[in-house]
C-alpha positions in Angstrom: -7.4 65.4 6.1 -4.5 65.8 3.8 -2.0 64.8 6.4 -3.9 61.6 7.4 -4.4 60.6 3.8 -0.6 60.2 3.0 -0.2 58.1 6.2 -3.0 55.9 5.0 -1.5 55.5 1.6 1.9 54.7 3.2 0.2 52.1 5.4 -1.5 50.6 2.3 1.8 50.4 0.4 3.4 48.8 3.5 0.5 46.4 3.8 0.7 45.5 0.1 4.5 44.8 0.4 3.8 42.7 3.5 1.0 40.8 1.6 3.4 40.1 -1.3 6.0 38.7 1.1 3.4 36.5 2.7 2.2 35.2 -0.6 5.8 34.4 -1.5 6.1 32.6 1.9 2.9 30.7 1.2 4.2 29.6 -2.2 7.5 28.4 -0.7 5.5 26.6 2.0 3.2 25.0 -0.6 6.3 23.8 -2.6 7.8 22.3 0.6 4.5 20.6 1.5 4.2 19.1 -1.9 7.8 17.9 -1.8 7.5 16.2 1.6 4.0 14.7 0.7 5.5 13.2 -2.5 8.4 11.8 -0.4 5.9 10.2 2.0 3.8 8.8 -0.8 7.0 7.3 -2.4 8.0 5.7 0.9 4.5 4.3 1.4 4.5 2.8 -2.1 7.9 1.2 -1.5 6.8 -0.4 1.7 3.6 -1.6 0.1 5.6 -3.2 -2.7 8.0 -4.8 -0.2 5.1 -6.3 1.7 3.5 -7.5 -1.6 6.8 -9.1 -2.8 6.9 -11.2 0.4 3.9 -13.0 -0.9 2.8 -13.9 2.6 -0.8 -14.4 1.7 -1.8 -13.3 5.1 -3.9 -10.3 5.9 -3.7 -8.0 9.0 -5.1 -4.7 10.2 -4.6 -2.3 13.1 -6.7 0.6 14.2 -5.5 4.1 13.2 -8.1 6.1 15.2 -10.9 5.9 17.8 -13.6 5.7 15.1 -12.7 2.1 14.1 -10.8 3.1 10.9 -8.1 0.6 10.3 -4.9 0.3 8.3 -4.9 -3.0 6.6 -2.6 -5.1 4.5 -4.9 -7.4 2.6 -6.3 -8.5 -0.7 -8.9 -6.4 -2.4 -10.1 -7.9 -5.6 -7.0 -9.5 -7.1 -4.5 -7.1 -5.6 -2.7 -7.3 -2.2 -1.9 -3.9 -0.7 -2.2 -1.3 2.0 -5.8 -0.1 2.5 -7.8 2.1 4.8 -10.9 0.2 6.1 -13.7 2.3 7.6 -15.9 1.2 10.4 -19.0 2.5 8.6 -20.3 1.3 5.2 -17.8 3.2 3.1 -15.8 1.2 0.7 -12.1 0.7 1.6 -9.6 2.9 -0.2 -6.0 2.3 -1.1 -3.6 4.0 1.3 -2.1 5.9 -1.6 -5.5 7.5 -2.4 -6.5 8.2 1.2 -6.7 11.7 2.5 -3.5 13.3 3.8 -4.6 13.0 7.4 -5.4 9.3 7.0 -2.0 8.7 5.3 -0.2 10.4 8.2 -2.2 8.4 10.8 -1.5 5.2 8.9 2.2 6.1 8.7 2.2 6.4 12.5 0.8 2.8 12.7 2.9 1.0 10.1 5.2 -0.6 12.7 2.1 -2.0 14.5 0.8 -3.4 11.2 4.1 -5.1 10.5 4.1 -6.6 14.0 0.6 -7.9 13.4 1.6 -9.4 10.1 4.6 -11.1 11.9 2.3 -12.4 14.7 -0.3 -13.8 12.2 2.5 -15.4 10.1 3.9 -17.1 13.2 0.4 -18.4 14.0 0.0 -19.7 10.5 3.4 -21.5 10.6 2.4 -23.1 13.9 -0.9 -24.2 12.5 0.7 -25.8 9.4 3.4 -27.5 11.6 0.8 -29.0 13.8 -1.0 -30.4 10.8 2.3 -31.9 9.5 2.9 -33.6 12.8 -0.6 -35.1 12.7 -0.1 -36.3 9.2 3.3 -37.8 10.2 1.6 -39.6 13.0 -1.0 -41.0 10.6 1.7 -42.2 8.2 3.6 -43.9 11.1 0.4 -45.7 12.1 0.1 -47.3 8.7 1.9 -50.6 8.4 5.3 -50.4 6.7 4.3 -52.4 3.7 1.0 -50.5 3.1 2.8 -47.4 1.9 5.8 -47.3 -0.4 8.5 -44.7 -0.4 6.7 -42.9 -3.2 3.7 -42.6 -0.8 1.5 -44.9 -3.0 0.0 -48.1 -1.9 1.5 -51.1 -3.8 -0.9 -52.8 -6.1 -2.0 -56.2 -4.7 -4.3 -58.8 -6.3 
């Protein structure tokens, strides 16, 4: 027994040394994870601010998974921003406060969201232009002396 006991102690010392090295590796990995997570969060915040500063006033969303969860750029309350909308009855959450997995899924779909915003903006521009054309036609149908350059009808007694 005395011969096997020293081997066991040596194995325990080796295991403890290996465990200490693994803990150090885990600490370094945790620091790296925190660093890249902070970088992702910073980039998402910059993108959200850039979209907000465009002042489009147009909302859009795209699915981020098969459950119906969506990444949305929209107004919630009085604030425009990036949100995660859930298919069930859960309240939407800001992208910044979403779980890490949802933030990663959203990051993979940001280009699709921007494409959808562009598509919806083009639709809105087309809708406004068609109304302007209709109004121009109405103005042209009015007799020349019924509307002045200021757009007001002259006063007649």
